[in-house]
C-alpha positions in Angstrom: -50.7 0.6 20.8 -48.1 -1.6 20.9 -50.1 -4.6 22.0 -52.5 -4.0 19.3 -49.7 -4.1 16.5 -48.8 -7.4 18.0 -52.3 -8.7 18.1 -52.8 -7.5 14.1 -49.6 -9.2 13.1 -50.3 -12.5 14.4 -54.3 -12.4 13.0 -52.1 -12.1 10.0 -49.7 -14.7 10.3 -52.6 -17.3 11.7 -52.9 -18.4 7.6 -50.1 -19.6 8.1 -50.1 -23.8 9.4 -49.4 -24.5 12.8 -46.6 -26.4 11.9 -44.8 -23.1 10.4 -45.1 -25.1 6.8 -46.8 -22.8 4.5 -49.4 -24.0 2.9 -50.2 -23.9 -1.2 -49.1 -20.3 -1.4 -45.9 -19.9 -4.2 -42.9 -18.2 -3.5 -43.8 -15.3 -5.1 -47.1 -15.3 -3.0 -44.8 -15.6 0.5 -43.0 -12.9 -0.2 -45.6 -10.2 -1.2 -47.1 -11.6 2.2 -44.2 -10.6 3.8 -43.5 -7.5 2.0 -47.4 -6.4 3.9 -46.3 -7.5 6.9 -43.1 -4.9 7.3 -45.1 -2.0 6.0 -45.4 -0.6 9.5 -44.0 2.5 11.3 -41.5 1.2 13.8 -40.4 3.1 16.6 -38.5 0.9 18.3 -35.5 -1.9 17.8 -37.7 -4.1 19.6 -40.8 -3.4 17.5 -38.1 -4.4 14.8 -37.0 -7.4 15.9 -40.3 -8.7 17.4 -41.6 -8.4 14.3 -38.7 -10.7 12.2 -38.8 -13.3 14.9 -42.6 -13.5 14.6 -42.3 -14.0 10.8 -39.1 -15.7 11.2 -41.0 -18.4 13.5 -44.1 -18.4 11.3 -41.9 -19.3 7.8 -39.7 -22.2 9.5 -39.8 -24.5 6.4 -40.1 -22.5 3.3 -38.3 -21.6 0.6 -34.9 -20.1 1.0 -36.1 -17.0 -1.1 -39.4 -16.5 1.6 -36.8 -16.5 4.4 -34.1 -14.0 2.7 -37.0 -11.7 2.1 -38.4 -11.5 5.9 -33.9 -10.9 6.4 -34.0 -8.5 4.1 -36.6 -6.5 5.4 -35.6 -6.9 8.8 -31.7 -4.8 7.6 -33.3 -2.6 6.1 -36.0 -1.2 9.0 -33.1 -1.9 11.2 -30.8 0.4 9.5 -33.1 3.3 8.6 -34.2 3.0 12.2 -30.5 3.5 13.2 -29.2 6.0 10.8 -32.6 8.3 11.7 -31.0 8.5 15.3 -27.8 9.1 14.3 -27.1 5.6 16.1 -27.6 7.8 20.0 -30.5 5.7 20.9 -29.7 2.9 23.6 -31.4 0.1 21.8 -30.4 -0.1 18.3 -28.2 -3.0 20.7 -30.9 -5.1 20.3 -30.8 -5.3 16.3 -27.0 -6.4 15.5 -27.0 -9.5 17.2 -30.2 -10.7 14.5 -28.4 -10.0 11.7 -27.3 -13.4 9.8 -24.5 -13.4 6.1 -26.3 -12.8 3.1 -25.0 -13.0 -0.5 -25.0 -9.8 -2.3 -25.8 -11.1 -5.5 -28.5 -13.2 -4.3 -31.4 -13.1 -6.7 -33.8 -11.8 -3.6 -31.2 -9.9 -1.9 -30.4 -7.8 -5.3 -34.1 -7.5 -6.3 -34.8 -6.3 -3.1 -31.9 -3.6 -3.1 -32.5 -2.4 -6.6 -36.1 -2.0 -5.0 -35.2 0.4 -2.3 -31.7 1.5 -2.7 -28.7 -0.1 -3.5 -25.8 1.5 -1.5 -28.5 2.6 1.1 -29.1 -1.3 1.7 -26.0 -2.2 1.9 -24.6 0.5 4.1 -27.5 -0.5 6.9 -26.1 -4.3 6.3 -22.5 -3.5 6.6 -23.2 -1.8 9.9 -25.0 -4.1 11.6 -22.4 -6.7 10.7 -19.9 -4.5 12.1 -21.6 -3.8 15.0 -22.1 -7.1 15.3 -18.1 -8.1 15.7 -18.3 -5.8 18.6 -17.8 -2.1 17.0 -18.8 0.9 17.9 -21.9 2.2 15.6 -19.0 5.0 14.3 -16.7 2.5 14.0 -19.1 0.6 12.0 -20.9 3.2 9.8 -19.9 3.9 6.5 -16.8 5.9 5.8 -16.5 5.6 2.3 -19.8 8.2 1.3 -19.3 11.8 1.8 -22.1 12.8 4.5 -23.5 16.0 5.9 -24.7 14.4 8.9 -21.7 13.0 10.4 -18.0 14.1 10.9 -15.4 12.8 8.2 -12.9 10.1 8.7 -10.5 7.6 6.6 -11.5 5.0 5.9 -11.5 1.7 8.9 -10.6 -1.9 8.0 -14.5 -2.0 8.4 -14.3 0.1 5.1 -11.8 -2.4 3.6 -13.7 -5.8 4.2 -17.0 -3.9 3.3 -15.5 -2.7 0.1 -13.2 -6.0 -0.7 -16.8 -8.1 -0.3 -18.9 -5.7 -2.8 -16.4 -6.2 -5.7 -15.8 -10.0 -4.7 -19.6 -10.8 -5.5 -21.3 -10.6 -9.1 -24.1 -7.6 -8.0 -23.6 -5.5 -10.9 -25.9 -2.8 -9.5 -23.8 -2.7 -6.3 -20.7 -2.2 -8.4 -22.1 0.7 -10.0 -23.1 2.3 -6.4 -19.3 1.6 -4.7 -17.7 3.0 -8.0 -19.5 5.9 -7.6 -18.7 6.4 -3.8 -14.8 6.1 -4.7 -14.3 9.3 -5.7 -14.7 10.9 -2.2 -12.3 8.7 -0.5 -9.7 9.2 -2.8 -9.5 12.9 -2.3 -9.9 12.5 1.4 -7.6 10.5 2.0 -5.7 9.1 -0.5 -4.7 5.3 -1.3 -3.1 3.2 1.1 -2.4 -0.7 0.6 -5.6 -2.0 1.8 -7.2 -0.2 -0.9 -5.0 -0.8 -3.3 -5.7 -4.3 -2.6 -9.6 -3.7 -3.9 -7.9 -2.3 -7.5 -7.5 -6.1 -8.7 -10.8 -7.2 -7.5 -12.5 -4.1 -9.7 -10.5 -5.8 -12.4 -11.3 -8.8 -12.3 -15.7 -8.8 -11.4 -16.8 -5.8 -12.6 -18.0 -5.0 -15.9 -16.2 -2.7 -18.5 -17.3 1.1 -18.5 -16.4 4.3 -18.5 -16.5 4.6 -14.7 -14.8 1.4 -14.3 -11.6 3.0 -16.2 -12.2 6.4 -14.2 -11.6 4.2 -10.9 -9.1 2.9 -12.4 -7.3 5.6 -13.1 -7.7 7.4 -9.8 -6.2 4.4 -8.3 -3.0 4.9 -11.0 -2.8 8.2 -10.3 -3.0 8.0 -6.3 -0.7 5.3 -6.2 2.4 8.2 -6.0 1.6 9.2 -2.7 1.1 5.5 -0.7 2.6 5.3 2.4 6.3 3.5 1.7 6.3 5.8 -2.4 9.4 8.0 -2.5 7.9 11.3 -2.0 8.1 14.0 -4.6 10.3 16.8 -4.5 8.6 20.2 -6.1 10.2 23.4 -5.8 8.7 26.0 -3.6 9.8 29.3 -2.3 10.3 30.9 1.0 9.1 34.1 2.4 12.5 35.8 0.6 11.9 33.9 -2.3 14.3 31.7 -1.8 14.2 27.9 -3.5 13.3 24.8 -1.5 12.5 21.2 -1.7 11.6 18.1 0.7 15.0 16.8 -0.4 17.1 18.9 1.1 15.5 17.4 4.9 16.6 14.2 4.2 18.1 12.9 7.4 15.0 14.0 9.1 11.6 13.2 9.8 9.6 16.1 8.0 5.9 17.0 9.3 4.1 19.6 7.1 0.8 21.7 7.6 -0.5 22.1 4.5 -2.9 25.2 4.5 -4.5 28.5 2.7 -4.9 32.3 4.3 -8.7 31.4 2.8 -9.4 28.6 5.2 -11.3 28.8 8.4 -10.1 25.9 9.1 -6.4 26.1 8.3 -5.9 29.2 10.5 -8.0 27.6 13.5 -5.8 24.2 13.2 -2.2 26.2 12.8 -2.0 27.1 16.6 -2.0 23.7 17.1 0.6 22.5 14.6 2.5 25.4 16.0 2.4 24.5 19.4 3.4 20.3 18.4 6.2 21.9 16.8 7.0 23.9 19.8 7.3 20.5 21.7 9.7 19.1 19.6 12.1 22.3 20.0 15.2 20.0 21.3 14.8 17.3 19.2 17.4 17.9 15.7 15.6 14.7 14.3 12.2 16.7 13.2 11.4 19.3 10.9 7.6 21.4 11.0 7.1 23.3 7.9 4.4 24.7 6.3 3.4 25.1 2.7 0.1 27.7 1.5 -1.6 26.8 -1.5 -2.2 30.8 -1.7 -1.2 31.9 -5.4 1.2 34.7 -5.8 -1.1 37.5 -6.5 -2.1 37.4 -2.7 1.9 36.4 -1.5 0.6 39.9 1.1 -1.8 38.2 2.3 0.5 34.9 2.9 3.1 37.0 4.8 0.9 38.8 6.9 -0.8 36.3 7.9 2.7 34.8 8.9 3.2 37.3 10.8 0.2 37.7 12.5 -0.4 34.5 13.9 3.7 34.4 14.7 4.8 31.6 12.6 8.1 33.9 11.0 10.4 31.3 13.2 9.4 28.7 11.5 10.2 27.4 7.7 6.9 28.9 5.4 6.3 28.0 2.1 4.5 28.3 -0.8 4.6 27.6 -5.0 5.0 31.2 -5.7 2.6 30.7 -9.4 -1.1 31.9 -10.6 -2.2 28.7 -10.9 -2.5 24.8 -9.7 1.2 24.2 -8.9 3.4 21.1 -9.1 3.1 20.3 -5.3 -0.4 20.4 -5.7 -0.6 18.0 -8.5 2.1 15.9 -6.9 0.1 15.4 -3.5 -3.5 15.4 -5.0 -4.3 18.4 -2.8 -8.2 19.2 -3.4 -8.6 20.6 0.6 -7.1 21.6 3.3 -5.7 21.5 5.8 -3.5 18.6 5.0 -0.6 17.4 7.1 1.6 15.3 5.2 4.9 13.1 7.3 8.1 12.3 5.4 10.8 9.7 7.5 14.0 10.5 6.9 15.1 8.4 3.2 12.2 11.2 2.0 9.5 8.4 1.5 5.9 8.8 2.7 4.6 7.6 5.6 1.6 9.6 5.6 0.2 11.9 2.8 -3.4 12.2 4.3 -2.1 12.4 8.0 -4.1 13.0 10.6 -4.6 16.9 12.1 -3.0 18.1 15.6 -4.5 16.2 18.8 -6.6 14.0 16.0 -3.5 11.1 15.6 -0.1 13.2 13.8 1.3 12.9 17.4 1.3 8.9 17.7 2.6 8.7 13.6 5.4 11.5 14.2 6.7 9.0 17.2 6.5 6.2 15.8 8.2 7.2 12.6 11.1 8.6 14.9 11.9 5.2 16.5 12.0 3.4 12.4 
């Protein structure tokens, strides 16, 4: 079956002259012919690579737009295959070595993206580029978009590099697609210096629109929780209704578990937080506390959960209000569990720290040494 597929491919390609220089077809006709040669179902990475190289050999000397068309097909088919198998098939390692740099605002590339799916094509391209540099599929895949197919992760250097390239080009459709994506990482991981560096690129290169204004406003809104910013100190109360603020912990590294009694993930992770806290029981330079976002109408549920989970020897706070609290507004709490680390000067180390067992320990150790 495989031999038959490639026999048909080479018969179709035989209309091209032996020297590799195309006959009197126009660029548009050559592009249309390449489109036809890519209209197949590929069952392996090897088939995709073979198809790409066979066409590439035959179009040597063709106009750049024709060669770019072939590369766009390769990027699309490679990405579709990788994501269809969730990056688990070993043969995907065959795909990244053949990737070549493209200009995202090239007319051929832009038209190809719009015809299929602009953001999806870009995800395929950047994933392949990162894997070619040696990163794993997990490290390379898009971390900007919310998806049900992969676990959530904070953005990494690949994602920041991607955004800088996207917003440095002059592709309007790509700008719109990625600005729509940006709402999720703000909610999921806030804004750090690398993320904030994308703001001037958007201001300079993206056309004015209500969406652009919304994204710029989010950068400004989330700036107060960037690392190095002075942490907000809203008033919270403990189980005895005594008032507290984070300012009273100045001089110590403060580690905060933000949770709620209705959050199953919070309850599942709480024993790990308590165990981490206990591991520092002899260290006077670090304090572990919890802040619940439960409303005061369910205070009894909060107190019961504290007792049931043996959290009583730790300071437990909550806002004591019936609606969104100042704490939730100050720290942009849109989901829990959430972990926050402040340094001894009351400045934010991470307002979106990883959970216990996922990197929180490393952040605490680094903060204590500084």
